[in-house]
N, C-alpha and C positions, 0 to 999 in steps of 0.2 A: 312806734312810728317815729321816723326821723322828723326833725323840724324843717321848716321851709329852707333856711339858709344851707343846711347840710344836704338836703335832697336836690337843690337847684344850684349848687355851688358853681357849676361851670356854664351856667346860662346867663346871657346878657340880661341886665336888669330890666330892660324894656320888654323882654320876652318871657319873664318869669310868671309863673302862675302857681296856685296851690295844687300840688300834685295829688292830694288825697282824693278829690273827685275823679280824676283820671284813673288812678289805681283801682278805685272801687268800680268804675265803669268797665275797665278791662277785665276785672275779675268776674264780672257778670257776663261778658261777651266772649272771652277767650278761655277755653277750657284749660285748667291747670295753670293759669297765670299766677306768678309768684308773689312774694311779699317784699317789703323793704325796697320799694322801687326808687331808683335814682334816675336823674335826668341830666344829660349833658348836651351841649350844643355842638352840632357838626358844622365846622367852618367850611367856607369855600363859596357859598352862594350869597347873593344880596337881595333875593326876592322873598321867597317863602321860607320862614325859619324851619330848619330840619333838626330834629332832636333825637338823640339816642337814649332809649330806655333800657335799663338793666334791672332785673329783679331776681330774687332768690327763689328758684323753683325746686320742686321735689327732687328732680334729677340733676340739679346744678344751675349754673348761671343762665338766665334767659335774656336775650337781647332782641329788641324790636326798634323800628324807626318810626317816628311820628313826623309828618309834614303838615304844617298848619298855615293858615293865613296870618300875616303880620297884624299887629294891632294898629289902631289909628285910622286916619282918613286914607282911602285908597283910590287910585285912578279907576275910571269906568272900565268894566270888563276885565280888570286885572286880577291875578291871584285866584284863578278858578281851580281850587283844590278838587272840587267834585269832578271836573273834566280830567284832571290827572289820574284820579282813581279809576274812572271809567275806561280811559284809553289803555292803561296798563293791564287792567283786568281782561279786556277784549283781546289785546295783542298776545298775552300769555297763551291764550288758546290757539293762536296762529303760529306758535313756535318762535316768536320774536323774543330775544332775551330781555326780560324786564324783571324787577323784583316781584315777589309773591305778595299780593294784596290780602290783607286780613279784614279790615272793616273801614267804613266811612261814617263819620259822625257830623251831623249838622247842628247839634245842640251846643250852642256857644257857652252854655253854663259849665261845660266840662273843663275846657282849658281857655275859655275866653273868646275863641273863634272856632270855626269849623276845622276839621282835621281828618286825616286818614292814617291808618296804621298799616305798616308792611313789615315783612320779615327782614331782619338784618342779614346782610350778605358779607361774607369775608372775601375781600378782594383788594385790588389796587386801583386807585384813581391818580392819574398822572397830571400834576398841576403845571409842569413845565413841558411845553410841546417839543422842546429839543431833546427830551429824554436823556438827561445826563445819567451816567452810570449804567446805561444799557449798551450792549454790543451792537455793531451795525446790523447784524442779522436779526437781532431782537427788535431793533427799531423798525426795520423793514416789515417784520411780521406783525408788529403792533399796528402800524398804519394800514397794512393790508387787511387786518381784521376790522379796523374802524371803517374802511371802505366797504368791505363785504357786508357788514351789518347794516349800513345805510342802504345798500342795494337790496338787502333782504326786506327791510322795512318798506321800501318803495314797491316791492313786488306784492305786497298784501292787498287783496281786493277789499275795499272798505265795506261793501255790501256783505261779503262773506264773513267779515269779522264782526258784523253787527254795528258798524260805525257809519252806515250810509247817511245818517243824519247828524254826523259829528260836526258838520259845518256846512255852509252854503256850497253848492256845486257850481263851478265855473266862475269866471271873472276874478280869479284869485288875486292877481296883482292889483287890479283896480281897487278891489275891496281892501286889500292890505295897505296900499299906499294911503287910502282915505283913513283907515284906522290909525295908522302910525302918525299920520299928520295930526289927527285929532288928539292922540296921546301926547304928541310933542307940544301942541298948543296948550294942553292942560298943565304941562310941566314947564313951560317956557319961562326962562329967567332973564333972557337977553336976546338981542337981535343977532342972528347968525346968517350972513349972506349966503353961505354955501347951502344951508338947509333951505332957505327960501328958493334958491335956484332948483334944488332937487324936487321940492314940492311942486314947483311950476312945471318942470320938464319931464319927470318920470311918468306921469299919467299919459303923456303924449307918445311915449316910446314903448308901450307894452307890446310884447310879441304876440302874433296871432295864435300861436300854439296854446291850447287851453287844457292841458292834461289835469287830471284829478287823481290824487293819491293821498295817503296819510303823511302829512308833513309834521316832523317833530318840532321845528321852529327854533331850536337852539342846539343843533347837533354839532358838537365839537368834542375834542379829546377829553376835556375836563368833565364832560357830562355823560361819560360812559365809565363803567367799572370793568376791569380786566380780572381774569383768574389770578389767584395769589401767586402762581408760579409759571403759568403758561401765557403766551402772548395772544390771548383770546378774550373777546368781549363776552362778559357774562350778564351784563345788564345795561340798558339805556336808561338814564336818569333824567330828572327835570323836564317833565312833560307839560309844564304850564302853558307854553305857547303853541301847543299842538292843535291841529285842525285838519280839515280836508283842504288840500292845497296842491300847489305845483311842485313836483319833485326837485326841479332845478333851484327852487328857493333854498331847500335844505343843502344841496350840494354846493352852491355858490357860497352860502353862509359858512359852511364847513371849510371852504377854501380861503376864507379870510386869513387863516394862519400864515399863508404865504405873502400876505400884504401887511399884516399887523406888526407894529413895533412895541406893543404892550405885552410884557412878559406875563402879567397877571391874567390876560385873556388868552394868550397863546401867540408866540412869535417864533420865526425861524431865523431871526437876525443872528449872523455869525456862523450859520450852518454851511458846511461844504457838502452839497448834495451828492457829489461824486464819491465821497468816502464815508458819509455818516450813516448810510442805510435809509435815510429819510427820502421819500420820493420827491421829485419836483411836482409843481402844480399840474403841469401837462401830463405827467405820468399818472398822477393820482386820478385826474379826470378821465384819462384813457382807460384805466382799470375799471372805473365805475361804468363807463360806456360798454365795455366788454361784458360786464356782469348783467347789464340791463338791456343788451341787444341794440345799442345805439351805434351809429356810425360816427357821429360827431354831435356837437352842441352849437347851435346858432344863437346869436344874441347874448353871448357870454358876458359882454360888458354890462348889459342891462341887468342881468341876474346878479352879477357881483355888486353893482352899484345899489341895487335894491336892497340886498342883504346888509350892506354896510349902512345905508340910510336907516334901515330898521334898527340896527344896532345903535346908531346915533340917537334915535328916538328913545330907545330903552335906556341908554346911558343918561339922557336928560332926565328921565323919570327917576332913576336912581339918585342922581345929583339933587333933584328937588326933595326927595325923601331924606337925603342926608342933611339938607338945610333945615328940614323940619324935625330932625333928630329921631327919625323913625326908619331904621334900616337894620339888616341882619349882619352888619359888620361893624365892629367897634373901632373905627378909624376915621381920620379926617379924609374928606374927598375933595378932589379938584374936578372941575368940569372939563372933560376932554371932548365934549360933543363937537365943538368947532373943528378940531383937528380931524376927527373921524368923518365928519360931513364933507370936509374938503377932499379927503381920500376918495370918498364915494363919487364926488363930482369929477375928480381927475380921471378915475377909471371909466366913468360914464362917457367922458369926452375923448378918450384915447382912441387912436386908429387901430 
Protein backbone atom coordinates (compact mmCIF):
# COMPACT_ATOMS: atom_id res chain seq x y z
CA UNK A 1 0.00 0.00 0.00
CA UNK A 2 1.31 3.46 -0.91
CA UNK A 3 1.73 6.03 1.83
CA UNK A 4 -0.54 9.08 2.04
CA UNK A 5 1.89 11.53 0.44
CA UNK A 6 2.42 9.27 -2.56
CA UNK A 7 -1.24 8.37 -3.06
CA UNK A 8 -2.48 11.99 -2.68
CA UNK A 9 0.47 13.84 -4.22
CA UNK A 10 -1.65 15.94 -6.61
CA UNK A 11 -4.44 16.85 -4.16
CA UNK A 12 -4.57 20.21 -2.42
CA UNK A 13 -3.61 19.86 1.26
CA UNK A 14 -7.04 21.14 2.39
CA UNK A 15 -8.76 18.31 0.48
CA UNK A 16 -6.50 15.39 1.34
CA UNK A 17 -7.82 12.37 3.17
CA UNK A 18 -6.61 8.88 3.98
CA UNK A 19 -7.37 6.95 0.77
CA UNK A 20 -7.32 3.53 2.44
CA UNK A 21 -10.94 3.65 3.71
CA UNK A 22 -12.14 4.81 0.29
CA UNK A 23 -10.25 2.07 -1.51
CA UNK A 24 -11.68 -0.53 0.85
CA UNK A 25 -15.18 0.90 0.47
CA UNK A 26 -15.01 0.83 -3.33
CA UNK A 27 -13.64 -2.67 -3.36
CA UNK A 28 -16.74 -3.74 -1.41
CA UNK A 29 -19.20 -1.89 -3.65
CA UNK A 30 -17.63 -1.91 -7.15
CA UNK A 31 -17.08 -5.35 -8.64
CA UNK A 32 -13.47 -5.84 -9.74
CA UNK A 33 -12.20 -2.54 -8.30
CA UNK A 34 -8.41 -2.55 -8.53
CA UNK A 35 -5.57 -1.97 -6.11
CA UNK A 36 -2.86 0.64 -5.46
CA UNK A 37 -5.39 3.44 -5.87
CA UNK A 38 -4.01 6.91 -6.58
CA UNK A 39 -5.91 10.17 -6.23
CA UNK A 40 -5.38 13.42 -8.13
CA UNK A 41 -7.40 16.64 -8.18
CA UNK A 42 -9.22 17.77 -11.32
CA UNK A 43 -8.81 21.52 -11.65
CA UNK A 44 -11.31 24.01 -13.03
CA UNK A 45 -13.99 24.24 -10.34
CA UNK A 46 -14.12 26.24 -7.15
CA UNK A 47 -17.10 24.58 -5.47
CA UNK A 48 -17.13 20.84 -4.86
CA UNK A 49 -13.71 19.15 -5.08
CA UNK A 50 -13.53 16.74 -8.01
CA UNK A 51 -10.96 13.95 -7.84
CA UNK A 52 -9.66 11.41 -10.34
CA UNK A 53 -9.11 7.90 -9.01
CA UNK A 54 -6.86 5.44 -10.79
CA UNK A 55 -6.33 1.84 -9.74
CA UNK A 56 -4.60 -1.23 -11.10
CA UNK A 57 -7.33 -3.59 -12.28
CA UNK A 58 -7.10 -7.13 -13.55
CA UNK A 59 -7.57 -5.94 -17.14
CA UNK A 60 -5.51 -2.75 -16.88
CA UNK A 61 -5.81 0.78 -15.54
CA UNK A 62 -9.18 1.74 -14.06
CA UNK A 63 -10.30 5.37 -13.76
CA UNK A 64 -13.22 6.86 -11.89
CA UNK A 65 -14.19 10.34 -10.74
CA UNK A 66 -15.19 11.29 -7.18
CA UNK A 67 -17.12 14.48 -6.47
CA UNK A 68 -17.34 15.40 -2.81
CA UNK A 69 -18.38 18.18 -0.49
CA UNK A 70 -15.57 20.53 0.50
CA UNK A 71 -14.41 20.54 4.11
CA UNK A 72 -15.16 23.29 6.58
CA UNK A 73 -18.12 25.56 7.25
CA UNK A 74 -20.52 25.75 4.28
CA UNK A 75 -23.27 28.16 3.29
CA UNK A 76 -26.87 27.01 3.83
CA UNK A 77 -28.23 24.66 1.13
CA UNK A 78 -24.93 24.72 -0.80
CA UNK A 79 -22.87 21.76 -2.07
CA UNK A 80 -25.76 19.29 -2.36
CA UNK A 81 -23.84 16.29 -3.64
CA UNK A 82 -26.89 14.04 -3.23
CA UNK A 83 -28.91 16.20 -5.62
CA UNK A 84 -26.19 16.09 -8.28
CA UNK A 85 -26.16 12.31 -8.09
CA UNK A 86 -29.94 12.06 -8.27
CA UNK A 87 -30.45 14.37 -11.25
CA UNK A 88 -27.71 12.80 -13.37
CA UNK A 89 -29.03 9.31 -12.63
CA UNK A 90 -32.53 10.35 -13.69
CA UNK A 91 -31.49 12.27 -16.81
CA UNK A 92 -29.33 9.42 -18.11
CA UNK A 93 -32.54 7.43 -18.50
CA UNK A 94 -33.99 10.28 -20.58
CA UNK A 95 -31.11 10.29 -23.03
CA UNK A 96 -29.55 13.52 -21.78
CA UNK A 97 -25.73 13.30 -22.02
CA UNK A 98 -24.41 12.92 -18.45
CA UNK A 99 -21.66 10.81 -16.84
CA UNK A 100 -22.61 7.30 -15.71
CA UNK A 101 -23.25 7.28 -11.95
CA UNK A 102 -21.81 4.41 -9.89
CA UNK A 103 -22.70 5.10 -6.25
CA UNK A 104 -23.51 7.74 -3.65
CA UNK A 105 -22.12 7.60 -0.11
CA UNK A 106 -23.29 9.70 2.82
CA UNK A 107 -20.90 8.11 5.31
CA UNK A 108 -18.48 10.94 6.13
CA UNK A 109 -16.02 8.51 7.71
CA UNK A 110 -14.91 7.30 4.24
CA UNK A 111 -13.41 10.54 2.85
CA UNK A 112 -14.43 13.13 5.44
CA UNK A 113 -17.59 14.29 3.64
CA UNK A 114 -20.34 12.71 1.56
CA UNK A 115 -19.43 11.95 -2.07
CA UNK A 116 -20.47 10.15 -5.21
CA UNK A 117 -18.56 8.07 -7.73
CA UNK A 118 -18.99 8.19 -11.50
CA UNK A 119 -17.25 6.73 -14.51
CA UNK A 120 -14.35 8.64 -16.00
CA UNK A 121 -15.08 10.02 -19.47
CA UNK A 122 -12.48 10.61 -22.14
CA UNK A 123 -13.25 13.92 -23.77
CA UNK A 124 -12.47 17.61 -24.12
CA UNK A 125 -13.44 20.48 -21.81
CA UNK A 126 -12.87 23.88 -23.40
CA UNK A 127 -11.66 26.41 -20.83
CA UNK A 128 -11.40 29.31 -23.29
CA UNK A 129 -14.76 30.27 -24.82
CA UNK A 130 -12.97 31.76 -27.83
CA UNK A 131 -11.79 28.25 -28.80
CA UNK A 132 -8.27 29.05 -29.98
CA UNK A 133 -6.82 26.37 -32.21
CA UNK A 134 -10.20 25.41 -33.68
CA UNK A 135 -11.26 26.10 -37.25
CA UNK A 136 -14.28 28.38 -37.83
CA UNK A 137 -16.49 25.44 -38.83
CA UNK A 138 -15.42 23.57 -35.70
CA UNK A 139 -16.26 26.54 -33.48
CA UNK A 140 -19.64 26.83 -35.14
CA UNK A 141 -20.38 23.13 -34.60
CA UNK A 142 -19.22 23.25 -30.96
CA UNK A 143 -21.56 26.11 -30.11
CA UNK A 144 -24.38 24.52 -32.07
CA UNK A 145 -24.00 21.34 -30.00
CA UNK A 146 -23.90 23.39 -26.79
CA UNK A 147 -27.15 25.05 -27.86
CA UNK A 148 -28.79 21.81 -28.96
CA UNK A 149 -27.92 20.06 -25.68
CA UNK A 150 -29.48 22.83 -23.61
CA UNK A 151 -32.65 22.65 -25.71
CA UNK A 152 -32.66 18.86 -25.20
CA UNK A 153 -32.41 19.25 -21.44
CA UNK A 154 -35.27 21.73 -21.39
CA UNK A 155 -37.45 19.33 -23.40
CA UNK A 156 -37.38 16.73 -20.61
CA UNK A 157 -40.64 16.35 -18.68
CA UNK A 158 -39.64 16.42 -14.97
CA UNK A 159 -42.52 14.12 -14.02
CA UNK A 160 -41.58 11.54 -16.66
CA UNK A 161 -37.96 11.66 -15.48
CA UNK A 162 -38.93 11.02 -11.86
CA UNK A 163 -37.91 14.57 -10.92
CA UNK A 164 -41.34 16.04 -10.29
CA UNK A 165 -40.32 16.78 -6.71
CA UNK A 166 -36.80 17.94 -7.53
CA UNK A 167 -37.73 21.47 -6.46
CA UNK A 168 -40.75 23.68 -5.78
CA UNK A 169 -42.96 24.30 -8.80
CA UNK A 170 -43.68 27.84 -9.87
CA UNK A 171 -42.52 31.24 -8.66
CA UNK A 172 -38.98 30.28 -9.66
CA UNK A 173 -37.55 33.77 -10.00
CA UNK A 174 -39.13 35.02 -6.77
CA UNK A 175 -37.67 32.06 -4.89
CA UNK A 176 -34.29 32.30 -6.56
CA UNK A 177 -33.92 36.04 -5.97
CA UNK A 178 -34.74 35.44 -2.30
CA UNK A 179 -32.31 32.52 -2.10
CA UNK A 180 -29.38 34.30 -3.70
CA UNK A 181 -30.03 37.41 -1.68
CA UNK A 182 -29.82 35.25 1.45
CA UNK A 183 -26.63 33.56 0.19
CA UNK A 184 -25.14 36.94 -0.62
CA UNK A 185 -25.96 38.26 2.84
CA UNK A 186 -24.35 35.20 4.42
CA UNK A 187 -21.12 35.86 2.50
CA UNK A 188 -21.23 39.68 2.43
CA UNK A 189 -17.90 41.38 3.13
CA UNK A 190 -18.60 44.99 2.09
CA UNK A 191 -21.41 47.30 0.96
CA UNK A 192 -22.01 47.08 -2.81
CA UNK A 193 -24.55 49.64 -4.11
CA UNK A 194 -25.29 47.76 -7.34
CA UNK A 195 -26.14 44.60 -5.43
CA UNK A 196 -28.42 46.55 -3.13
CA UNK A 197 -30.22 48.05 -6.13
CA UNK A 198 -30.67 44.64 -7.77
CA UNK A 199 -31.96 43.14 -4.53
CA UNK A 200 -34.52 45.94 -4.35
CA UNK A 201 -35.64 46.05 -7.99
CA UNK A 202 -35.47 42.50 -9.38
CA UNK A 203 -38.41 41.14 -7.33
CA UNK A 204 -40.61 43.91 -8.73
CA UNK A 205 -39.80 43.02 -12.36
CA UNK A 206 -40.42 39.25 -12.48
CA UNK A 207 -42.19 38.36 -15.78
CA UNK A 208 -45.65 36.75 -15.54
CA UNK A 209 -44.56 33.69 -17.56
CA UNK A 210 -44.02 30.86 -15.05
CA UNK A 211 -42.69 27.88 -17.01
CA UNK A 212 -41.28 24.86 -15.17
CA UNK A 213 -38.53 22.58 -16.46
CA UNK A 214 -35.24 21.14 -15.32
CA UNK A 215 -32.77 23.99 -14.92
CA UNK A 216 -29.09 23.14 -14.78
CA UNK A 217 -28.20 26.36 -13.01
CA UNK A 218 -24.61 26.72 -14.29
CA UNK A 219 -24.84 25.87 -17.97
CA UNK A 220 -21.81 27.16 -19.85
CA UNK A 221 -19.07 25.89 -22.13
CA UNK A 222 -16.67 24.91 -19.34
CA UNK A 223 -19.33 22.75 -17.68
CA UNK A 224 -19.86 20.38 -20.58
CA UNK A 225 -17.55 17.75 -22.05
CA UNK A 226 -17.14 17.20 -25.77
CA UNK A 227 -16.22 14.06 -27.67
CA UNK A 228 -12.42 13.61 -27.99
CA UNK A 229 -12.47 14.31 -31.73
CA UNK A 230 -16.01 15.34 -32.69
CA UNK A 231 -17.70 18.72 -31.95
CA UNK A 232 -20.42 16.94 -29.95
CA UNK A 233 -21.39 17.23 -26.27
CA UNK A 234 -21.04 13.89 -24.49
CA UNK A 235 -21.74 15.03 -20.91
CA UNK A 236 -23.18 17.95 -18.98
CA UNK A 237 -21.20 18.38 -15.77
CA UNK A 238 -21.54 20.31 -12.48
CA UNK A 239 -25.18 19.89 -11.48
CA UNK A 240 -24.87 21.40 -8.00
CA UNK A 241 -27.23 24.31 -8.75
CA UNK A 242 -29.84 22.31 -10.65
CA UNK A 243 -33.51 22.39 -9.68
CA UNK A 244 -36.97 22.70 -11.18
CA UNK A 245 -36.88 26.13 -12.72
CA UNK A 246 -37.50 28.42 -15.63
CA UNK A 247 -35.66 27.50 -18.87
CA UNK A 248 -34.85 31.15 -19.58
CA UNK A 249 -32.68 31.28 -16.47
CA UNK A 250 -30.36 28.69 -18.04
CA UNK A 251 -30.34 30.28 -21.47
CA UNK A 252 -29.64 33.80 -20.21
CA UNK A 253 -26.91 32.59 -17.87
CA UNK A 254 -25.35 30.70 -20.78
CA UNK A 255 -25.42 33.92 -22.80
CA UNK A 256 -23.34 35.82 -20.25
CA UNK A 257 -20.36 34.83 -22.43
CA UNK A 258 -21.33 37.61 -24.81
CA UNK A 259 -21.10 40.14 -21.96
CA UNK A 260 -18.34 38.76 -19.75
CA UNK A 261 -14.81 40.20 -19.79
CA UNK A 262 -13.41 37.43 -17.58
CA UNK A 263 -11.47 34.83 -19.55
CA UNK A 264 -11.60 32.39 -16.62
CA UNK A 265 -15.42 32.36 -16.76
CA UNK A 266 -15.71 32.72 -20.52
CA UNK A 267 -15.51 35.78 -22.75
CA UNK A 268 -15.69 36.68 -26.43
CA UNK A 269 -13.57 39.80 -26.09
CA UNK A 270 -11.57 40.28 -29.29
CA UNK A 271 -13.71 37.89 -31.35
CA UNK A 272 -14.80 38.77 -34.88
CA UNK A 273 -18.17 37.03 -35.14
CA UNK A 274 -18.21 37.45 -38.92
CA UNK A 275 -15.15 35.22 -39.43
CA UNK A 276 -14.58 33.18 -36.24
CA UNK A 277 -17.47 30.73 -36.61
CA UNK A 278 -18.76 31.72 -33.16
CA UNK A 279 -22.39 32.86 -33.36
CA UNK A 280 -23.60 36.23 -32.14
CA UNK A 281 -25.82 36.29 -29.07
CA UNK A 282 -28.86 37.00 -31.25
CA UNK A 283 -28.08 34.03 -33.51
CA UNK A 284 -27.48 31.73 -30.54
CA UNK A 285 -30.80 32.70 -28.93
CA UNK A 286 -32.60 32.34 -32.26
CA UNK A 287 -31.24 28.80 -32.67
CA UNK A 288 -32.51 27.88 -29.21
CA UNK A 289 -35.91 29.34 -30.05
CA UNK A 290 -36.13 27.27 -33.23
CA UNK A 291 -35.26 24.11 -31.31
CA UNK A 292 -37.81 24.75 -28.57
CA UNK A 293 -40.63 26.07 -30.77
CA UNK A 294 -40.50 29.69 -29.60
CA UNK A 295 -41.11 32.72 -31.78
CA UNK A 296 -39.14 35.08 -29.55
CA UNK A 297 -38.26 35.79 -25.91
CA UNK A 298 -39.80 38.67 -23.99
CA UNK A 299 -38.21 40.22 -20.88
CA UNK A 300 -34.70 39.26 -22.02
CA UNK A 301 -33.09 42.07 -20.01
CA UNK A 302 -34.61 40.72 -16.81
CA UNK A 303 -33.45 37.17 -17.51
CA UNK A 304 -29.93 38.36 -18.27
CA UNK A 305 -29.79 40.62 -15.21
CA UNK A 306 -31.08 37.85 -12.96
CA UNK A 307 -28.46 35.40 -14.26
CA UNK A 308 -25.64 37.85 -13.68
CA UNK A 309 -27.02 38.81 -10.23
CA UNK A 310 -26.95 35.16 -9.24
CA UNK A 311 -23.40 34.86 -10.60
CA UNK A 312 -22.43 37.85 -8.47
CA UNK A 313 -23.88 36.17 -5.39
CA UNK A 314 -22.03 32.94 -6.17
CA UNK A 315 -18.82 34.92 -6.70
CA UNK A 316 -19.26 36.59 -3.33
CA UNK A 317 -19.55 33.17 -1.71
CA UNK A 318 -16.39 31.97 -3.46
CA UNK A 319 -14.57 35.09 -2.32
CA UNK A 320 -15.67 34.57 1.28
CA UNK A 321 -14.46 30.97 1.16
CA UNK A 322 -11.13 32.20 -0.21
CA UNK A 323 -10.78 34.54 2.74
CA UNK A 324 -11.44 31.60 5.03
CA UNK A 325 -8.82 29.51 3.21
CA UNK A 326 -11.38 26.90 2.17
CA UNK A 327 -11.78 26.54 -1.59
CA UNK A 328 -10.91 24.16 -4.42
CA UNK A 329 -8.34 26.36 -6.16
CA UNK A 330 -4.91 27.08 -4.81
CA UNK A 331 -4.62 30.75 -5.79
CA UNK A 332 -5.26 34.19 -4.42
CA UNK A 333 -8.69 35.67 -5.15
CA UNK A 334 -9.91 39.20 -5.76
CA UNK A 335 -13.54 40.14 -5.18
CA UNK A 336 -15.09 40.89 -8.57
CA UNK A 337 -18.66 40.97 -7.25
CA UNK A 338 -19.03 44.75 -7.53
CA UNK A 339 -18.08 44.74 -11.24
CA UNK A 340 -20.42 41.87 -12.10
CA UNK A 341 -23.28 43.37 -10.12
CA UNK A 342 -22.89 46.65 -12.00
CA UNK A 343 -23.04 44.74 -15.30
CA UNK A 344 -26.30 43.13 -14.20
CA UNK A 345 -27.77 46.49 -13.22
CA UNK A 346 -26.71 48.11 -16.51
CA UNK A 347 -28.37 45.33 -18.53
CA UNK A 348 -31.48 45.46 -16.35
CA UNK A 349 -31.83 49.20 -17.04
CA UNK A 350 -31.02 49.20 -20.76
CA UNK A 351 -33.68 49.98 -23.37
